[in-house]
N, C-alpha and C positions, 0 to 999 in steps of 0.2 A: 079231525072231523070223523075220518072214514074209519078209522079205528073205533070209535064211540058208536057209529051207527052198527058196525060189524058185531060189536059187543052187545049191544041192545037187541038186535035181530036173533044172534045164535046163542045168547046166553054165555059168553065168555068171560064176562065179568070183567075183573082187572086184567084179565090176561090180554096182551095184545094179539094182533092178527098173526105174526110170524110164530108166536109161542103156540097158539092155538091150533094152527095149521100144522105144527112140528107134533102136537100131541095126537092129532088125528091122522098123522102119516101123509099128510099131502104136501104137495109143493105150494109154495106162497101164492103163486100165481093161479093155482087151480081152485081157490075157495069160491064159494057161490058168490060173492059179491064182486069179483074182479071184473067182470063186464061193467058194473055200474062205476067202479073206479076209473076204468079205461075211458069211459066216455069224457070224464071231467079232465083227461090230459089232452094237451096240445097235440096235432098231429103235425110233425115236421116233415116237408117235403122239398126237394130239391127245385131250385129254379130251372126252367126249362134251358136246354142246351141249343135253342135254335141259332143262337148267335156263335156258335163254337166253329172253328174251322173244320172240324171232324164230324160235322153234323151233316146228315144226307137222308132227307126223306124220314125223319123219325129214328134214323139209326146211326150208331157209330161207326166211323171207317178208321178209326185210331190204328186198329192192328192191321189192317190193309195197307196204310201208309206206312207204317213200322217196318213191316215185311210183305211187300207187293208180292202176291202169289203164294205165299207160304201155305195158307190155309184154302187147300183146294176145295174145301165145302163152301167157300163164298163165291166161287166160279159160277157164270151163266151157263145153265144146263145146256141151252142151245148150242153157245159156242163150244162148249165141251164137247158135245154130240158131233159137231161139224170136225173138231180137231181129231176125234177118234177115227171118223170116217176117213178124213186126209190121212191118217198114218196107215190105215188099213190100204187105203189106195197106193200109198208110197211102197208098202210091201208087196204088192201086186205088181206093181210096174217094175219093180226091182227082179221078181222072180220070172217076169216075161222079158226082162231086158228092153224095156222101151227106152227110145232115146228122149231128151229132154222135150222136144218139140212135140212129139206123138204124146207123151204124157200129159203135156200141158194142155193139149187140145181136149183130151179125154176127161181130164180134171174139170175143165171149164164145163163142160156139158153136164157133169155129174153135180157140180157145185150149184149150176143154175136150177136143176131139178131140187136139190136139198133146200135153197133160199126160196122156191116159189111154194114147197110144200108146207105142211102145217109146222108150226115151230115146236109142239109138243112142249109147251111149259104152261102150267095152269095158272101162274102169276102174270103171264104176258098181259101188257097193256101197250096199245099203240101210242106212238107220239114222241118217241126219244129221239136223240140227235145221231145216232148209226143208223145210216140208211139201209144196210142188209138187216139188221135185227129189229130195228125200230122200236124199241121197248123202252119206256121211261124209267124203269128201274134198272136199265144197264149203267154202269159207271165203269167206263175202262173196260175191263173183260169181268167184272163183278156184278153180281145181281145184289142190289142194296137191301133187297128183302131177305136175303140169307146172312147179312151182317148183324150183329147183336143190337138189341133195341137200345135207344139212348135213354138213359137214366136220368137225364138232366146234368147240370152242370156239376162236374168232378173235377178230380185233382188233375185230369190230363186236359181240362179246358183251355182253348186258346182262341183269341179273339181273331175274327176273319180280318 
């Protein structure tokens, strides 16, 4: 049917779509009526993955569960910043040869300032389970929004 419509419209006569496009030096999918034919095809989409054990807020946590902490790009930027601050503090405490008790008191003061200050994350949304960060996107130490989007049921689908 589509070939007949193509032949009538373009004057290709007995020549089929593939042959006509080959003569014209075009790819088969680039002929003028490709859009019309695509409209007649069914669109197949995946079932939603909401019931998958690896589904979290529209994102797939499979990679994180497979190798926790391996993908540093998934980490919460706030927690990463706090860890960097703590590492710098430990370096300073070592240089000044502070004892554990003194270093602990100083860190407690610094950390209170860090926790009370702005969290510096554009995606922060209050209401999470972790009291200090309190972001709904925080899952363990990972920001769910940084994980790949769930494409629906896939070969990794695992029932909850």
